[in-house]
N, C-alpha and C positions, 0 to 999 in steps of 0.2 A: 505493500500500500505506500502512498504517497501524501504529501501533503497539498492541499488543495484551500483555494480561498474563495469565499463567496461574499463579495461586498468589502467595504473598505475597513471593516472593523473585525470581522470573525473569520477564524482561521479553524480549518478542519484537518485531521487525519483520518483517512480511510474513508473521505466523503466519495459516493457514488457519481460516476459520471451521469449529468444530468441529459436525459434521454427520454423523450417522448415515447411510450410504447405504440405499437400500432392500434389502432381503433378497435375495439372489440363489441358485441351487442351488449344493450343494457343490460343490467342484474336482472336475475329471475331466480327465485327460491328454488332449489333442487327439491325433487320428489323425496318422499320418505320411503326410501326402498329398503331400508335395514328392520329387521325384526326384532320387535319387543319382547324380551324373554324375563322372566321373574320365577322364584320358587323353584321347585324340583326340576323343569327344565332347563333352567338357567345353571343349577347344579351340575347337570348332566352334561351339558353342551362345553361348560367351561371346563370339567375335567378331562373332556375327550379330545378338547381343541389342544391342548397340552402332548397328546399321544397320536392323535391322528392328523397329518399335515392337511390332508384334503379339506378339512373342516375350516382351518384357518386361511387356507388360501382360497376358499370360495368365498369366506367372507373377507378377504383382502380385496378381491376383484369387485365384489358386489359392493362396496363402499365406491368403488370408483377410481381409486387409486391408480390404475393403468391408463386413465384418461389424460395424464400429461403428456403421454406418447403421441398424442393428436395435436400438440401444440407446436406448429412449425416453427414459430417466431422464436423458439428457445435455440435453435442452432447459432443464432446470433449474439448469444450472452454467454459468457463465463459463468460457472457456478459460483456462488458465494457462501463459503462456510460458516462465516463468523459475521454479523451482522453490525459490530461495534462501530460506532463513528463518534470521534472523540473531538470535541469543540474546545479550542484550545484560548479563547479569547479570556482577557482578565474579567474578574467578576463586576469590576465597574462597568465594563462595556458590554458584557454577556446580559447584563440586566436591565438595560436602558429600555424601560417598558413603561408606558404611560400609566401613572396610576398606581404603580408599586411604591412600597416604602420601607423603609428599613424595620419598622415596627408596624405588623399587621394591625390594621383597625379592629376595633373591638367588636365582638361577635352581635350581631343586629338584634338578637333576642335573648332576654335572660330565662325563655322557656325552653331553650335548648338544654343538651346534655350539661352536666357539670364539666369544664373544660380543664386542662392542665393548670393554667391560671387560677382557678378555683380554688385548687389544691395548695399551691405555694401561697395565696393570699391568706389561707386558714395558717399556714406554718408561721409566715413572717409575722402576723397578727396576734401569734400565741395562742390562738383559739382551739388549735389542736396540733397534734405531732403525727409525723410519718408513722412513728411506732404504733400510735393509736388507731391510724387509719388501717394500717396493714393489719393490725389484730381484727380489726372490724371485718375486713374484706375475707381474711381467711375462714373467719368464723362462718361468715355468711354462704361461701361458697361451700364449705364442708356440710352445711346444714340443707342446702338445695341441690336435689338430685339433677335439675336441669342444668343449674349452674355448673355442678362436678363434671357433668359429662362434657362440658365445653374443655375442660382442662385434662391432661393426660398425665402430668406428674407435676406436683409441688412438692418442694423441700421447705417445710416450715422455717426451721432453725437458720437456714440461708437467707430466706426472704426477710425473717426478723432482724438478722444481723445487718443486712443492707439499710433497714428500715430504722433500726438504732444509730448506725453510723450518720443517716442523714439528719435524723432528730438532734445528734451532736452538732452537726455542721449549723443547723437553724439556731439552735440555741446560743452559738458562738457568732451568729449573724454572719456566717460565711456559706451560703450555699454556692454548690458547684455552677448552676446554671439554671435557666427557667423551668429545667426538668427534673430538678432535684425532688427527691421524696415522691415524685409522681408515680403510682402504680402502672406498669405495661405489663405486657406477656408477649410471647414468641411462638410461632408456629412451629410444630414440632419437624422442622425441615432444616433448621440450623442447629449448631453446635453449641450447648451452653455448659460451662464446665460444673462436672458434679452430676450433671443429668444423662438420662438415657436417651437416645434417639433412634425412633422407630419408623419415622415418616408416617405415623398414623396407621402401621402395620404389625402384624405378630413378628417380623423380622428384627434384627439389631442392627443398626446403622451406627451405633456409639463409636465414638473414636477412642482408640486403644490409650492413645497419649493425652486424653482429655483436650482442654482447651475450650476457648469460646469464639464463634465467628465475628471476625472483624466489625462488622456494622452494629452488632449487639453490644460488643465491648464498649464501642463509642457512647451508646446510650448509658450503660452502666458507669463510665466515666464521667459521665455529665450529671450523673448522682440518681438517675431513673432507678426505680426499683422493680426488678423482673420477677415477677409474682409465679411464674411456672411456664411449663409446655403447654400449647393449645393442640385441640384437636384438629384433624384435617381429614380430607378424604383419602384413603390408604392409598399411599405412593403419589398423591397429587393427580390421579389420572381419571377424574370427572368434575363436572359442575355442581353438584349436589351436596355433597359431604355426607353421603350415605355411608355409613361406617357400621356394618353390621359387627365387627370385632370390637371396637372401642367405643360404641355408642353414636348415637347421631344428633347434634344440637338442632334442635327445632328453631324456625325463625321467630324471634321476639315478637315480630308486628303480628303474626299469624301463625299458630303453630300446625295448621295444616300444610304449610309449606315449608320448602327446605331453606335453609340459610344461604344457599350458593357455596361453591367451592372453587378451587380446594380449600380456601382459607376459611373454612365456616366457623372453625373455633374462635378465630380471630374476629369475624364479624358478629358473633353471638356475644363474646364479651363486651364489646364496645356498645352493641346496641342495645344490651340489658342493662347498661349503666355501671358495669363493675369496674371497667376501666376506661379511660379517657382515648388510649392509644393502643394499637397492637401492631405487631409485625406481620407482614402477609409475604406470600411468594406468587410469583405470576409467570406461569409458561404459557397459558393461553386464555387469559382473563380471571386468574384466579384470585386476584386482589379486586379487580375491578367488579366482576360477576357477584361476590357474595357482599360487597360494599352497597352495591345497586339493590340487590334483594333485601338487604335490611337498613336501607334508606340511610347510608353513611357516605362518608368522602374516601376514595382510596388513588394512590399514586402508583404507576408503574412508572421508575424512572428509565433513562435511556439504558440500553444494554451496555453492560461493562462499568456503569459509574458507580454502583454500589459493591463494595469488596463484601465476600462472605467467606475469605480466607481464614483459616485453612481448610473450610468445609469444601468437599467436591458437590458439584451440581450433577444430578442425572438428566437435565435438560439444558447442557450448557450454551446451546446456540440459540435456546428460545427463553429461558428463563431469567427473570429478574426479581429482587426485592424490594420492599416498599411499604410504607405505611397505611394502616386504615384508622381513620378517626371520626368522631362525631361533629367536627367542625374545622375550618379551614385552617384557623389559628394553629390548632394543634398538629394538622396535616404536615404545614410548612415547617413548625417547629421540630417534629420529628424527622422529617425528610434532611432537613439542613444539618443535623447532627449525624443522621445515618451516613449521609454522603461524604463523611469526611474522607479526603483521598487516602488511600494506603500506599506507602511509598515502597512495599513489597509486592504489590499486585501491578501486572504489567500495563492492565488499562486503567483501573481506578487512578493509579498516579497520576497518570497524564491528564486526567480531569481537573478543570479549575475547581476549587473548593465553592461549596454550593452557599455563598455569602449572601446576605439579603442586599435586596436593591439598593442602589445608590442614586437617586436621581440628580440629574444635571440638565443644566438649560444648554449647555456647549455640544450635546450628542442628540441630534433630532430622534423623536420616538418615531417607530414604525408604524405602519397601519395595523389596524386590528380587524382581521379578515378570517372568516368563517367559510371555510370550503364544504359544500354539500354536494354529494353524489345522489341525485336524487331517486333513481331507481332502487338503489341501495336503502337509502334513508327509507324510503317508504315501503319498504318489505316489512317493517314493524307491524305488529297488531296495532288495530285503530286506537284502543285505549292508549298505548304508549305512544303513538304518535301524537294524540292529542295534548299529551302533557307535556311531550317535548318541543313541540310547535309553540305551545304556549312560553316556554323557556327560551326558544329563539326569538321570538317578538320582544321579550325582554332585553336580550343581548344587542337587537338593533335598534333599542330606543336611545335617544340621547344620552340616559343616564350612564349607559354602559360605551355606546360608540362603535359597536361593531357593525362590519357590513357582510352581507352573504354573498358568494360567489358559486356558481355552478362549476363542479369539476369531472372530471372522466377518470374513472379507475378501471383498470384491465382485468380480466381473469380473476376476478372476485372468488367465485366457486372454486375454481382450479386453485387458486391460491391457499385457500382453506384446506384444501384436501393435501397440498402440498405441506403445509404447516403441521397438519395431523400426522401425515405420514413420517414426518422428521422428526416429532417429538416423541412418537411412538417407537420409532427405530432407535433414538437416543436412550431412552428408558429402559426398553427391552435389553439393548445391548449393555447395559449398566447392570445388569442382575443376572442371575444363574439361568442356566436354559436347560431344560424347560423350566417355567415359572413354578416357584415352591409352592407346594400343595396345600400350605397354611394362608396362601392368599385367597381373596374373595373370589368367587366364580366369576365375576365381571370382570376383575382385572386378570385372572388368568387368560380369560378369553381375549382382551385387548393386548396383552403382552404377546401371545401366541400370533396374532394377526402383524402387530408390529416386526415380528422377527420373521415375517415371511417377504419383507420388503427387498427386492432385487438390488443390487448396486446401481443398475443403470437408471431405476426410478429414482431412487435417492439422488443420485446426481442431477436428474431432470428437475426434481423438487429444489435443488439448490440454486439451479439455472432460473428458476421462476423467482426464487428469492432475489436475484440479481436484477431481472427486468422489474420486478415490482419497486426495488430500492432506487433503481435510476428514475424510474419513472415519477416517484415521490420527489425525487433530487428535482428533477424538471419542474415540478408544481411548485416546491418551496422557492427555487429561484426565480420563477417567474411571478410569484406573489410572497414577497418576503413578509415573515410574521404570520404566514397561514396557518390555522388551526383547521383540522379535518374533522367535522362533528358528525356525530349519528347517535342514536339510543344506545345505551351501554348494552342491553339486550333486545332483541326484537319482542320478547314475551314479558309479561307483567309477573315475574316470579315462576318458580317452578313448585306446581302441588304433589302432594306426596300421593301418587295416583293409586297403589297397591294398600295404601294405610299401614297398619302396624306389620304386615308381612313383608311388605317392602325394606322395612327397618330391620327385621329380623334376618332376612335373608339377601337382602340385595335386590339390584334390578339392572337390566342392561336396555337402555334405550339410546341408541346411538342417535336416532333421528333428532331429540330433544338436545341430547348433547350437542351435537353439530349445530343445532338451532340458536343454542344459549351462546355459543361463541361467534356467531355470525359477524359480528361487527368487532370482538375483542382480538382477533387471532390476529390480523395485520401489525399491530404495535409490536408483537412479540417476535414474528417473522421477520421483520425489518430493523428491528432494533429501537423503534421511535419511542419517546415518553408518552404517558396517555393518562388521563385523570377522569374518572366519574364523579360526578355531583348528583345528589337527590332532587328532584324537579317536582315531584308530587306523589300522591296516595291515587290507587285505583281500585275498584271495586275487584275482589278476590273470585275464584272461579265459583260460578253459581249465580253471579248476577247482585245487582243492587240490595243491600242489605248484609250482605256476606263482609266479614272483616276484611279490611283493605290491605293492600301490600304496595310496598312503594316502587317507584319508578326512576331510574337515572339516566342522564345525560352524559356522553362521554366527549371528550377532544383528545386528537391524537396532533402533538406537536412535532417539529423538525428536531433532529437530534440535537440533544443538548439542551433544549429549549424547555425546561421544566419551569423557569419564570414566566414564559409565557402563560403555561398551563395555570400557575397558582394564581396570577391575576385574573384569569378567566373562571377559576373556581371560586375566587372572593366575590367577583361580581353575580356569581351565580346565587351564591348563599345570602349575600345582601338581599337579592329579589325574594327569594324562599321564605325568608324569615321577616321581611321588612314590615313596619307598622303593626305588629303584631298579626298579620293575616299569615298563620302559619299553614303553610302548603303542604306541610310533614306531619309534624306531632311526633311525639317520643313513641316509642312502641308498646303495646301493650303490656308487655313483659318487662319494661323499665322499671329499675328499682333505683329510689332516691338514696344516694350514698349518705345523707345524713341520718336517717333512720338506723342503718346499722355503724354508725359512727356514734350514736347516741347525742347527737347534736339537736338542739332545739332550733327551731325555724325562727327567725328574727326577722322581720320587715319593716321599711322604712314607712314614713309617713303616707308616701304614695303606694305602699301595698306592696312595692318591688322587694324580693329578698335582699338584703344586705349581707348575707354571708352564704358561700357555695352557690353564686350566681356567675353567670357567664361575665368575663372579665373583656 
C-alpha cells in the first residue's frame, strides 16, 4: 500500500483508488430461499452437516455464494484482503467539523438513562462512592435472573477492589478521568485478566498467559470499573443472541423480542439501566444491530483503529470493537479512551489519537451531506421507513443543516454474500474441523457451510471488496464529508418466533439473519466507521396495542471520519429528546440505579431531579 492524499489537509495510508464501479440494476431484496429449522430437525441436520459434506455443500450453493462467479467486472480488480485505511491528519485538522466541541453538549433530556456524568457528579459531591454503587449493582445483578443471564462471569473481589481504589481517589479529589468510578462491562470476546473467555460457547478461549485486551486496559487505566464479562451469541455467529448454552437475555423494551446480537448482553445491560456503557464487537453489525433493537447508541470504528492486542480475532478482516451507550456523550467519552493508539500494534499505532474537536475559524468546515441509495433504503419495512424518514427530515432542517443527495451503490446483494462468505470462512478456519460437538446445532451448521468455501470463490469475494472500496472512495472524493445513511435494520426488531422452545434448543433462520444485516455488513466489509442512533418506537409484531420496539438510523462515514459520525449522532439525539417530546422512552425493563444504591430522589423547585440526572 502507499500514501495517498485527498484534499489539502487529510492524508491516508491504504486509501483505495477512487473508481466508479460499472452501473448495476437498482437493489431488490433477495428471495427467502433458506429453510428455517428449529428443534429436533435442527439438532439432526446440525450434527449430520459435520459428517456429510453433501449437506453443507448443498447449503453453500443454496445460499448463492457461487453467484459471485457471474460478476464479470471482477476481472478488473485485484483482491483486497485487509480493509484498513489509516487517516494520518492531525487531530485538530481531522476534527474540523461544524458544530463539534471539545466538551459535548449536555444531554437534552433528564428523562434519559443515567450517564457516566451522573455517577461522577455523585462522587465529586460526596453523595455516594464507587464502592457503594458497585456493592448495590452486584447485589441487584445476583438477585435478578434476567440480569444475571446478561453476565457470564463476575469476580466480586476484583470488582470491589477496583471500586475501593476509585473511592480513595475521589476522597483525595484526584479522579483519573470522567470515566473514573463508572461501571462498565465487556463482551466475552476480549481478554480480561483473571477472567475466563468462552466467546459465549462451551469452548475455552482463555489466554494461558493472562492479560487484558489493550482497549479494555485503557478503560481501566481511566478508572472505569469493569463489572464483568457479558453474554453474547455463541462465537458471535448470528444477530439474535439466542444462546441455549449460556442463556438468552431478552429485550428490555419487549421480552417477546431478542436483544439482537452478537453483543446482546452488552445491549441488555445498558438498556436495562445496569451500566451506562458497554463494550461490543462488530463483524457484521453486532454493535449496531443490538443497539438499534434496544434503543441505544452504538459506534463501529474504522477497521484497525481500535487495538485489542494481545487478543486474536476470529474475524480479522471484518471485525471491529467499540462502545454501546445510552447517550451520545457517553458513547463519545468511551470511544475516545478506547481508541488510544497502541504503539505495539501495526495499524492502531498509525491512527491519530481520537482527541475532541478543536474548532478553528482558519479552516473551513466541510459540507454536511447525507447520501441515500433509494432502492436500498426503501427496502425496509414501512414502519421502519416512517421513523427513519421523520429523522431525515430533521437532519435536513435548518437546525442541523444537512443536505441529501442520491447515490448509487453497486452489487449490494452480491456484496453481502461476499461478506458472509468471508467471515464464515475466517471463523471456521480459526476453529477445529469438524466443528466441536458441544457447539449449538445452528453454529455447527454455519461452520460446516463456511468450511466448504473454495479458494477461488474466497478470492472473488476479496475482489468484490476491492470494487466496493474503490466505489466508496469515488463517492467520498466526489462529495467530501459524505455520510451514507440507511435504517440500521430493515425490520423493527426480531421476535422470538418459536417462543420458549427456540430459547432452549436454538433456531436457524438464515433468511432473517441475512435480512437483519442488510445495511450493516457494508461498513464491516469495507472497513468504514458507522454509527446507529435510535429514532423512534413502533408497534411490535401483532399490531397496535402491543408493546413497542425501537428503530435505529445508521450513518457510515469515510475511513477515519468518526468525528463526522459523532456530530451526526449528537444532532439525532437532540431531536429525539428535545423539549420533552420523547420519541424513545426508557425500556420497560429499565431500572433506576437510585433504588438499588439506596438514594432518595431529590427534586428541584421546578420538579427536575437534582441528583442522578443527565449532565
